[in-house]
C-alpha angles and dihedrals in degrees: 000000000000089000092055092054091051093052092048089051092052093048090050091046092051093047091047091048092050091049091049090049091048092050092047092051093047091049092048094048095048091048090051090048092053090049091050091050091050090050091051090050091052090047092052091049092050092048090051090051091049091053090049092050092047090052091050092049091049091050092049091049091049091050092048093048095046111107114251114231113254117215112244118220115255112270116255116248116241121213135048118354120219093242099050117079 
């Protein structure tokens, strides 16, 4: 009788240990998944910011490289001058 109780105890201990291991692994994997999703969200936000900054830099370069308009001298009038006559 004593032997039967010991074997039942061992079976229960093994089943309980496996359940605890299963719960631990599930908890660990879901926590890692949440962390990975958070990391992907941060990565997407940083990529979006990089694209914005690259667009700003390109716009500033284009503005700096654009030729500035040079004022042309006023055209000379043809015809009679006021002093000649």
